[in-house]
C-alpha positions in Angstrom: 63.2 151.8 65.5 62.1 155.1 66.9 58.7 154.6 65.3 58.5 151.2 67.0 59.4 152.8 70.4 56.8 155.5 69.9 54.2 152.9 69.0 55.1 150.8 72.1 54.7 153.8 74.3 51.4 154.7 72.6 50.0 151.2 73.0 51.0 151.1 76.7 49.7 154.6 77.7 46.8 155.5 75.6 43.2 154.4 76.0 42.7 152.7 72.6 39.8 151.0 70.9 40.5 147.4 69.7 41.1 148.7 66.1 43.5 151.4 67.3 45.3 148.9 69.5 45.8 146.5 66.5 47.0 149.3 64.4 49.5 150.4 67.1 50.8 146.8 67.3 51.2 146.7 63.5 53.1 150.0 63.5 55.3 148.7 66.4 56.1 145.6 64.4 56.8 147.5 61.2 59.1 149.9 63.1 61.0 147.2 64.9 61.4 145.1 61.8 62.7 148.1 59.9 65.3 148.5 62.6 66.3 144.9 62.4 66.8 145.1 58.6 68.5 148.4 59.0 70.9 146.9 61.6 72.2 144.4 59.0 72.6 147.2 56.4 74.4 149.3 58.9 76.7 146.5 59.9 77.7 146.1 56.2 78.8 149.7 56.1 80.6 149.7 59.5 82.8 146.6 59.2 85.8 146.4 56.8 85.4 143.7 54.2 87.8 141.3 55.9 85.7 141.3 59.1 82.2 141.9 57.7 80.9 138.4 58.0 82.1 138.0 61.6 80.8 141.5 62.5 77.3 140.8 61.1 77.2 137.4 62.8 78.2 138.9 66.1 75.6 141.7 65.8 72.9 139.1 65.0 74.0 137.1 68.0 73.6 140.1 70.3 70.1 140.5 68.9 69.4 136.8 69.8 70.5 137.5 73.3 67.9 140.2 73.5 65.3 137.7 72.3 66.1 135.5 75.2 66.5 138.2 77.9 63.3 140.1 76.9 60.8 137.4 77.9 62.9 136.6 81.0 62.7 140.3 82.1 59.0 140.3 81.3 58.4 137.2 83.4 60.4 138.8 86.3 58.3 141.9 86.1 55.1 139.8 86.1 56.5 138.0 89.2 57.0 141.3 90.9 53.4 142.2 90.2 54.2 145.2 87.9 51.3 146.6 86.0 51.0 145.5 82.3 51.6 149.1 81.2 55.0 149.2 83.0 56.0 145.9 81.5 55.1 147.1 78.0 56.9 150.4 78.5 60.0 148.5 79.6 60.3 147.2 76.1 61.1 150.8 75.0 64.4 150.8 76.9 66.4 148.6 74.5 64.8 150.1 71.5 65.7 153.6 72.6 69.2 152.4 73.5 69.6 151.1 69.9 68.4 154.4 68.4 70.9 156.3 70.5 73.7 153.9 69.5 72.8 154.2 65.8 72.8 158.0 66.1 76.2 157.9 67.8 77.6 155.6 65.1 76.2 157.9 62.4 77.8 160.9 64.1 81.1 159.1 64.4 81.1 158.0 60.7 80.3 161.5 59.5 83.1 162.9 61.7 85.6 160.4 60.2 84.6 161.3 56.6 
């Protein structure tokens, strides 16, 4: 996920050729998809067996909420005449929040062990 956030920031702020832009978008997609798959694997380790299915379902539902809110926030930013660079950089916020939460969960799990 951190790789995805870095790629988003790079695509938004750098002066890229078309090939570099396409590569940056591909890296962004790979980084974010790895985070999505990793989120499911992390959920399996966090929840006890009795609550695992519910926990994974709830975590997937939260992700779906982000899929709805993201375009709505993007549309709001467009309506407010924000520059495209700012709109793209806004996508880094939830990704970085997820990275921080994962780091905190990892720290908490190691402390419990």
